C-alpha positions, 0 to 999 in steps of 0.5 A: 896716587902710588909712587914706586921709586928709589929716591924722593920725588916732588910728588911724594907728599901727594902719594897715598902709597909710597914704595921705595924700591926698583919699580920692576921688582916692586911691580913683580911682587905686587902682581904675584900677590894679586894673582895669589888673592884672585886664584 
């Protein structure tokens, strides 16, 4: 489970990855890095 959120959630303990950021900004950076890796 990956959680991307600015504040805590009831599921935070269950997350394998926890990212404290705005989801849109975090996903843009993640997609950019994935594209770099597969290119």
